[in-house]
Every structure is written in C-alpha cells, then in structure tokens.
N, C-alpha and C positions, 0 to 999 in steps of 0.2 A: 504494500500500500504506500501511498505518498506520505511524506512526513506530516503534512497538514491535510487532513481530509476536509471535505466541504462542511461537515458538521463542526469540526474544530475551527474552521475559518469563521463560521457564524458565531461560535463561542468567543473567538478573539474580538469580534466586533461588539458583541454585547458586553463582554468584560471591560473593554476599553471605554465603552459608553458609560458604564458605571463608574469607573475610576476617573475619567475626565469630567463627567458630570459632577462628581463629588469635588474634584479639584477646582472646577469653575465656581462652585458654590462657596468653597472655602476662600477662594480669591475674592468673591463678592463680600464675604464677611470681613476680610482685611480692608477692603475699600471702605466699608461702612465705619470700621474702627478708625481708619485714617482720617475721615472727615469728622467723626464724632469726638475722638480723643487726641488726634495728632500722632506724631512719631512716638511719644512716650506711651500712649495707649497701645500702639502696635507692638512696641517692645514688651509691654506687660502681657498682652494677649498671647504673643508668640511664646514667651517663657512659660506661661501657665499651660499652654498646649504641649510644650516640650516636657514639662513635668508630668503631665497626664500620660504622655506617650511613654516616657521612661518607666513609670510605674506599671503601665500595662504590659510593656515588653517583659519586665521582670516577672509579672504574675503569669504570663502565658508562655513562659519558656522560649522567649525570643520572637513572639508574634505568631503568625499563621503557618510558618514553614514546617514546623515539627509535625503538626496535625496533617497538613496537606501532603507532606512526603509519606507519612505513615499510611494514609488512605490510598495514595497513588500506588504504593507497592502491594496493596491488598485488594485484589480484584473480586474476591468472593465475599459476599455480604455476611456470611457466617464468621468471617475473620474480621470484617470491618466493625461490626457492632461491639464485640469485646474491646477492641481498640478504642472506640469512641467512649465507651463507658469508663475505661481506665483514665483516658486523657481528660475527660470532663471532671472526674473526681480530683485528679491531681491539680488541674488548673483552678478548680473551685477552691480548694484548700489554700493554694498559694495566693490566689486573689484576695481571699479573706485576710490572710496574714499581712499582705502588703497594705491593704486599706487600714487595718488596725495600727500598723506602724506609722502611716501618714498622720492619722488622727493623734496618736500619742506624741509624735515628734513635730507637730505643726509649727510650733514657735521657732525651734532651731532651724528647721527647713526654710521658713520664711526669711530668717536673717541671712542664712547662707546663700540661698538661691535667688532671693529678690532684694537683698541688701536693705531690708525694712523690718520693723518690729511693731508697726502700728496695729492696734486690735483688729481693724477691718481687714488688714492683709492676712493676719493669722486666721481669721474667720474664713477668708477666701480659700486658703489652703485646706482647711477642714472640709469645706463644701466640695473642694476638688476631689477629696477622697471618695465621695459618693459617685462623682463622674467616673473615676477610675474603676470602681466596682462594676458600673454599667458597661464601661468600655471593655472590661475583661470578658463579660458575657457576650457582648457583641462581636469581639474579635474571635472567640471560639466558634460562634455561629457562622461567621464569614468563612472561617477555615473549613468547617464541615461542608458548607455549600460549595466552596472552591474544590475540595477533594472529590465531591460527587459530580462536579462539573454542572451544577445547577446555576448556570450563569444568569438567567433572568432574575431569579430571586436574589442572587448575589448583587447584581447591579441595582436592584430596587432598594436593598438594604443600605448600600453604599451612598445612595443619593438622598434618601428621605431625611436622614439625620442632619446633614449639613443644610438641607433646604429649610428645615425648621429653625436651625441656628440663624440663618440669614434673616428670616422673617422676624425673629425675636430682636436681633440687633438693629435691624432697620426700623422696627417699631420704637425702640428706645431712642434712636437718633431722631426720628421724626417728631416724637413727643418731647424732645429736649430733656430727657431724664439726666439726672446727675451721673457722671461717669464713675459709678461705684464699682470697685474691683469685684465685689461679691456678685454683682450682676453678671460679670464675665464668667465667673465660676458656675453660676446658675445656667448660663447658656450652654456650657459644656455638659452639664447634667441632662438638660433637655435633648441636646444633640445625640449624645451617646445612648440615652435611654430609648429614643425612637429607633436608632440603629439596632439596638438589642432586640426590641419588640418585633421589628420587621424580620430580622435575621432568625429569631426563634420561631416565628411563624413559618418561614421557609424550611427550617429544619423539621418542624412538626409534619410538614407534608411528606418529607422523606420517611418519617416513621410510619405513615399510613401504607407505604409501599412494602414495608418489611415488618409489619406488626406481629406476624405469626412467628418470627424468629426470636429465639432467646437473646437477651442482651449480653449476659455473661461478663467476663473480665479477662484481661490478659494473664497469662501465667507469670510467676515471679521472674523467670528468666527473660520472658519477653518484656516485662515491665522494666527490668534493669537495662535492657538494650534500648528501649524507648527513652528512659531517663538519661542514659549516658549521652545519646545523641541530642536530646532536648536540652540538657544542661550545657553542652558545648555550643549549641545554637543560641542558647540564652546568653552565655557570656559574650559570644561574638556580637549578637545584636545589641545587647545591653551596653557593651563597650562603646558602640557607635552613638547610641542615644545619650548615654551619660557624658560622653565626650562633648557632644553638642550642648548639653545642659550646662556643663562646667564652663564651656567657652562663652555662652551667653551670660552666665553669672559673673564671669570675669569682666566682660564688656560692661555690664550694668554697674559693677563695683568701680571700675577704672574710669569709664567714660559717661555713665549715666544711661537712663532709659531711652533718651532721644537718640543717642549714638547706636544703641542696640536696635532701635526701631528702624533706623536708616539702613543698617546692615541687613536686618531681617527682610526688608523689602527686596533688596537685591538677591538675597538668599532664596526667598520664596519664588521669585521669578525664574530662578535657574535650578538650584539643587532640589528644592522642595518638590517642584512639579516634574522634574526629571525622575525623582524617586517614585512619584505616583505613576508616571508612564511605565517605569520598569516593573512596578507592582502589577499593573495591568498585563504586561507581557508575562510575568511570572505565573499568573493563573493558568497559562497554557504551557509555558516553556519548562517549568520545573517538573510537572508530571511527565511530559514527553521525554525530557532528557533522562529522567529516572528510569523510564521504560526502555530507552535506547541502550542496549547492552553491547551491541556489536560496534567495532570501531568505525565502520562505514556509516552506520545510521547515526552514531553519535556525532561524527564530523558533519554530516548533512544538517542535523538539527542545530548544532552550534553555529555553523556558518550562515545558515538562513537567518537565524536570530540576530547574529552580530551585524550582518549587512543591513538588515532592516532597521535595527536600533541605531546603528551608526549613521546610516543615511538620514534618518529622521532627526537625530540629535544635531548633526552638522547643519542641516537646513534650518532647524529651529534656532540654534545658537547664533548663526549669522543673521537671521532675521531679528533676533532680540537686540543685537548690537546696532543694526541699521535703524531700528525703530524705537530705540530705548527711551528717548525723551517723550514722544507722544504716548508710548506705552505706560510709562510711569505716571504721567498725568491722568491717563484714562483709568488705570487700575488702582492708583493710590490718590495722590494730589500733588500740586506743584511744590509743596513743602518737601517732597521726597526726591527731588532731582539729584541730590548728592548720591543717591543709591545707584545712579548710573555708573559711578566709579567702581562700585562693587560688581555690578553686572558685567562690565567689560572684562574683568579678570576671571570671574567665576565660571564663565562659559567655557573657558579652556579646561578647567578642572571637571566640568560636567561631561565633556566629550571623553576624557580619560575614564571617568566614573561609569559612563554608559558601556564602553567596551569592556572594562574590567568586570562589570556585573555579569555579562554574558559568560565570560570565561570562568569567573569565580563561582558561578552556579554549579560547575562540575564538582566542586568540593562538597556542596550540599547533596547533589544527586548521588554521589558515591559514598556518602555518609562518612567522610574522613573527618572524624570529630576533632582529632588533635590538630590537623592542619587548619581546619575552620577556626578553631580557638586561637592558635598562635598567629595566624595571618591577620585576623581582625584586631587582635590585641596590639600587634606591632603597628598596624596602620593607625589606630586611634591614639596610641601613645606618641607616635611621631607627629600626628596632627595637634595634639595637646602641646607638645614641645614647640612646634613652629608658631602656633597662635600665641602662646605665652610670650615667646621671644618678640613677636610683632607688637603685641600690646605694651610690652615693657620698653621697647626701643623706638617705636614709631607712633605718630599721632594720626595717621591718615587711614581712611577706609580701604584704600588700595593696598597698603602694606598688609593689613589683616587678610585681605582677599588672596594675596599671593601665598599666604601661609597654607592655603588649602590646595594649591596646585602641586607642590612638590610631593606630599604624601600620596596623593591620588596617582601621580605619574609612577612612583616607585611601586605602588600596589599593582598597577597595570602591568609593569614589567614582570612582577612575580607571577601573576595568574596566567599570563601568556606562556611563560616558561613551564608552569605547573601543567597546563593543558597539553603542551607539547610532550612533556614527560609521560603523562598518562595515556596519551593517544598520539602516536608518531605521525598520524595522518594530518594532524593539525599543524600546519606550517606557519612560521613567523611571517612569511611573505604574504599570507592571506590577509593580514590585518594592518601591519605597520605602515605600508605606503599610504593607506587611506587616512590613518590617524595623523601622520606627519603632514600630509597635504591639507587635511581639514583644520589643523590647529595653527599652522604657521601664519596664515593671514590674521588670525585672532591675536596671536602673540604680537605681531607687528602693530596692530591697532591699539592694543592695550598699552604697549610701551610708548608708542609715539604720541598717544593722546595725553599722556602724563609728562611728556618731555618738555624741556624749557624752550625748545625751538618751535614748538607747535607745528610739527611736520604732519600732524594728523589733518587730513583734508578730505573733502567730498570725493575728489578723484581717487585717492587712495582707498577710501571706504568702498566706492563703487567697484574698483578692481578686486578688492578682497572679497566682496560679496559674489562677484562672478566666479572667482576661484572656488568659493565655498559651494555655490550652486553646482558647479561642474563635478566637484568631488562627491557631493551628495548623489548626483545622477549616476556616477560610476558605482557607488555603493548599491543603489537600487538595481542597477543593471546586473551586478554580481549576485544580488538576491534572486533575481528572476532566473539567472543561469543555473543556480543551485536548485531552484524550485522545480526545474524541468527533470531533475534526476528522480527516479522512482526507487526509493530505498525502503526496505523493510525495517520497521521499528519494533 
C-alpha cells in the first residue's frame, strides 16, 4: 500500500483543521489581550499558559505521545482496553498529585515564576490548579482519540475550548472589565474544561463500539515497560516546557512583563505555531513511523514528512519576514512592532526545529528511552545556558533570539546523524542542501537589518524571498517524487 492512503490523507486534513483552528483561536485570544492589557498582559497571559502546560506535561507523562504510541502499536482492541485502563489510572493519580502540589506551593511558585507576591496573583495560581486538572483530563482524551484515529472528534475537541476562551476574553474587553489576573486564570479553567467535556464525549463513543469487551489492566511487566518509556518521554518533554518556563521567568525578573510580552509575540508567531503545525503532523506521522519497521518504508515515511514540513516551514518563515510589520499590527497592535526583531531571528531556529522534529521522531517511534532522555536534556540545558548568557550580557530582543538558534542547529545535527545510524538509507544529502539554501537568505536579512550600515533593503528582501520560494518549491517537488513510490508499511 502507499505510505499515505486516501483515508489517512483525509485524516491529515481534519487533524490539521483542528490544530490550526485551535491555533487561530489562541492567536485571537492574544490579540484581545494585547488590546485589553498591552504587552504586560500578554507577558502574564503567556506565562500562566506556560505554567499550565508544564504542569500538564508533568501529570500526563510528557503529553499525548506515550498514550498515542502505546495505542498505535496495539492493533487488537482486547490489548488496547487494558492499556487505556492502566494509562488512565496512572495519569489520574499523577494529575491529582500535581494539582495538590500547585495549591500547596502557590505562594513560592508565584514569587519564583511571576516575580510577584500580591494576594491576587497567589489566588490566580491557585485557580490555575483547577485549569491544570481539567487540562490533564482533556489531554488524555485527545491522546485516546488520536490513537484511535478519531480525527473529527479530535478536531472538535481541539477547537471548542479555545473558541470559548476567545468569547470570554472578548466579552471582558468589550465591557471594559478591570484586567484582573484571576480572570485570566478563570478563562483557562473554562477553556480546558470545555476541551475535556468534548474530548470525553468523543471517547465515550468509542466505548459504545467495544462495550462487550472487558477493560482489564496491563500486567506488571507491561506496566513497567509503559512506565519506563513514559517517564523518559516525561523528562524529555518536561525539560523543554520547564526550560521555557524558566526563560520567561528570567525575562520577567530581569526585564519586566512588557519585555516578556514583546518577546512572546515574536515567539508565538514563529515557534509556538510551528509547534502546533508539527503537532498536527504528529497525529499521522508518529503512528505511521511506529508501524514502519522495514528500512525502505521507514525512509519513505520520513522523507515524505520532512519534505512536506520543510517546504511549508520555509515558505511560511519567509512570508513572516516579508510581512512582519502588517502582521504584527493585525495580530497584536502597533505597540508590539519591536517583536519584529525577535521574529527575524527566530524563523531561522524554526526551520532547524521543523527538520529536527521529523528526524527526532524516530527516537520516539523506536522507543529508545535513554536517547530520548539524554538528547532532550542536552538540548534544553544548552538553551538555558545560551539564554542566560544573553540576558546577562545583552539588552536587546535580538540577542535573546539568537540564543535559540545555536541549540536548535546542534540538535538538528545530532538527529540527522542518529537517523543515518539507525537507517543507512537515510542520506545526509537528502536534507542538508535544502536546509542551507532555505536558511541562508534569512541569516542575511537578520544580520543586515540589525547592522549599522542599514544594508537591509527592499531589493535584498525581494531577492531573498524569491530564493526562499524556489527552495520551498524544490522541497514540495521532492515530496511528490517520494509520494509516487509504493512502499509497504
């Protein structure tokens, strides 16, 4: 069969509709916050969201990957139901533990992560604990729907929560309510609560199809295997989330909420929505790569994905640079024009990140727990070191942005070599020419736009955009070429 069947292609479209619909609604929520509270509000909103995400990642053993991977490798429902039962129990217990810790340590967490100790801020963190509890349930539901490839229900659950969030925030802005941080925490409670309810409804429909089968539980040996992989995935995912949480807390402490808000606008337009795009691809890619055991099918799966992802990333990143000023005005407000400095640099790291995600997923698919743990820890420790250095020695947003480029480039080097080591059919020449050609124009624009001679010009920008468009076209052509191959998976 082909690597992507027609049903999988429709699944890709529905999954991406859910992820990008959710991303668009989150983007609207940031725009409302930008007009309602300004850069300081965006900085606070973003940090609260990062805190909720970090706690959820910790409670769910790294997010959805552990559950999706476990369901993907079990095709028989009599094996899936015990797995789900055990996973639900473990995630439920860890979620309750995380929430209790947040409530108990609300005051020191507020001081450390928000550089504040006002009673309303402490109360905000306690309300955030409820949002985390709901988000844990919602994340597990989304993982099950993804594992069963129930993409319509998955997309509906992904969209409804952020839609309600936008309506609440827009109503608060319209009625000129006081910008109370507790209202922001309440908006997360509502958002994650709706996502959980819709996701749970989708999972309940799966129950009807298999109601006659016993639920059961995994054996002790299988539970240990799941926990070993899940804990490695947890540390890897949590290291990324906690690293970003620490970086934002350092920014707030050293530069204030307004600086953090300006950086976050550039971050959201680049890294944040790239991550959402990759999440949409993961709904299809991870199960397929897990099932591809032969070197030929593994190569076809990886190359198709990397060419598609890289072609889209290069095209989007060059467009972001070309239209950065009107885009920031449209999606945020004129107060955020300084975020363009962040965007110019982070698009380079985004292209590195996109390609490394495709190759790095092989570590997940092959369940190499030790490599998953060590590689992600090394990446995030290096990221913390470079950002700390930038904050201590420079004052600009650009300097902080460059601190993200080097770690992501080094991680890309590593995962490409890892993929080549595991599968000798994966050649370096398949990917490096596209990456170099796609990022060199962005390097030039980022350096020249900040230079004292102001060599950054419309002519140079236009030429770089043409190069980026051509490289993107080559990537899509390579994708179509690999798509014509009929490989058994």
